[in-house]
N, C-alpha and C positions, 0 to 999 in steps of 0.2 A: 371527458376525463375529469374525475373529481379533484378538487384542489388538494385533498389530503392524500392523493395517490403519490407514492414515492417513485420518482422518476430517476433513473440511472442512465446518464449519458456515457457511452463507452465506445472506445476504439480499441480493437484487439492489439495485444502486445504493447500496452501502455501501463502506467501505474494504476489504471483503473481495474486491472485484472485482480489485484488483491482485494479491492472493494467488492467485486463480483463474488469472490470467494467468501468474504464476510457475509454478504447478503444471503448466500446459499447456506452458510453455517447457521445464520440466525433463523433461517426458514420462514422469512416474512414475505408477504406479497410485494412485488415491485414491477414497474414497467421499464424495460430496457430499450433505449433508443440507440441504435448502432450507427456510428459515423465512420466513414471511410477516410482514414488518414491520408492514404496515397492520392486520393482525389481532392484533398484539401477541404473536406467537409467541415473540419474544425476551424477553418478560417472564413467560413461563410457568415454573412451578417446575422442570420438567424441564431447561430450558436454563439457568436461573439456578443450578441445582446444578452445572453445568459452568463457566459464567462468570457470577459474581454481578453483574457490571456489565451483562450483557445486550448485549454489544458484539460487533462483527465487525471483523476476522477472529477466528475461534476454531478451533484445531486440536486434535485428540486423536491422539496417536501413542504406541505402546508403553505405553499406560496412563497417559500424562501429558498434561496440558492445557497448550497454548501459546496465549497471547493477546498482544495489543499488536503493532502493525504491525512495529515494528523487530525484535522477538523472532521473529515468524513468518517474515519475510524472511530473517533471519540463520540461523535454525534450518534452514529448508528448503534453502538454498543450501549450508550446511555439511554437512547430513546426507547429501547426495548429491554428494560432491566430484567424482565422475567426470563430472558434467555440465558442470563448468568455469564455474559461475556465481558462484564466490567465490574470491578469492585464497587460496592455501594459507597455513597458519599461519606458515610460514617465508618467505613471499613479502614483498618490501619494500613491496608495495602493500597488505598486510593492514591496517596502521595507518590509512592514508587511507581505505580501504574502510569500516572501522568508524567512522571520523570522520563520513563522509557518511551512513552509516546512522543514527547517533545524532543528527545535525544536524536531521533532519526533526522528531523529537519534542521535542528539547530546545530548539531555537531557532525553526525555521520555523513550526511549528504554534502555539506560544504567541504569536508575533508576529502571525500571521495572525488568530487569534481576537481578540486585543486590538484590531487594526485594524477587523475586521468589527463588533465590538461598540462601536466608537467610544469606546474607553476612552482617557482622557488618558495620554500617555506618563509613566511613572514615572521616578524617579531612575535613571539608567543603571547606577549601581553596584548597584541592587537588581533590575534586569531580567535575565532569563536570556539575553537576546539583544542587549542594548545598545539599539539602536533598530531599527525596522523597516527603514529604509533601509540601515543597516549590515549587517543580516542578509541582505537581498536582494542587495545588491552583492556580498557574500562568495560567495553561491551562484551568482549569474549570472556572476561572473568565473571561477569554477571551470568552469562549463559552457562558457564561451567558449574555454577552453584546448585543447580536443580534441573529437573526435566524441562521446566518452563521458566520463563524470566522471573516470575514471582513465586515459584515454588512448584507444587505438584499439580496445579490446575491451569488449564489453558484459558487465556483471555484474548480479547481482540488484539491486544498489543503483540501477542505471539504470532497471530496471523499476519500482522503488519511486518514483523521482523523476519519471520520464516520466509515469506515471499520476497522481501527485499534482499536478504542474504542469498537466497537461491539465485535470483536474477543476477546479482553482482558476481557471484561465484561462476555461474555459467558463462558470463561474458568476460571472464578473466580479469575483473576489476579488483578483486580481493583474493587473498590466499586464505582459505579456511583451515581449521584444524579438524581432527577426527571428532572432537567433542561438538564443534559447531556443525559439522556435517550431520551428526546424529540428531542434533536439535532441528536442523532444517528438515530432515527426513520425517521426524515426528509430526511436523506441520503438513508437509506436502503429501504425505501418505493418507491423509484424511479423505473420506469419501467425497466431501464437498469440493475439495481441491481437484481431485481426479475427474469429477464430473465437469467442473468449470474448464479444466484443461481440454477435455474432449470437445466440449461445446465451442471453446475458443478456436480450436483448430478448424472446426467446421466453418466458423465465421470467417477465418482467414482465407480458407479455400474459396468460400462463396464470394468474398469481396475481390479476391484476385481474379476469379473467373469473370466477374462483372467488368473489371477493368480491361481484361484481355479482349472481351467481346466488343468493347467500344474502341479498341485500338485500331 
């Protein structure tokens, strides 16, 4: 395998699914290495040597490891600028694009975890997101302003948010609005997402069968 081959380490039904969607949307060559979560493949020394946290998504490209959702989405869209899924560095939308990329990990996910864990709200001055309602209103108001987060054009940040919100809605972690549901549908109705969903289900079935065989 060439050192410049893009390697995507994936376990089905993890945060890596959104990155798989992005890879297909970009239409770039990559090698996918599938790990079986239920067998603890992500805790084996071989994978921990690449990502010590044993998390997904994990990419290896040009001999370098890229982890964390925000980094993976940003890296891939920037690395292949001809695909048009990220505003150029001199584009006026570049700042807002990075803002909403960062918002997922810095505000949305901490607020969501606190809510799911039924943690008592802390002093707003110490919270990275203020309050859950504040955070959610900020995001939902942005979504309501246009077909996509930054206007009429889809970027990688929309793939990130569309899949994030779909997952959270489907698991009952958030209550969406009709406008947010429409936004999610615009993302997940794309051919690349439909294809990844089909292939992901086949992977889940295959891995489950392998586990049952050895039981």
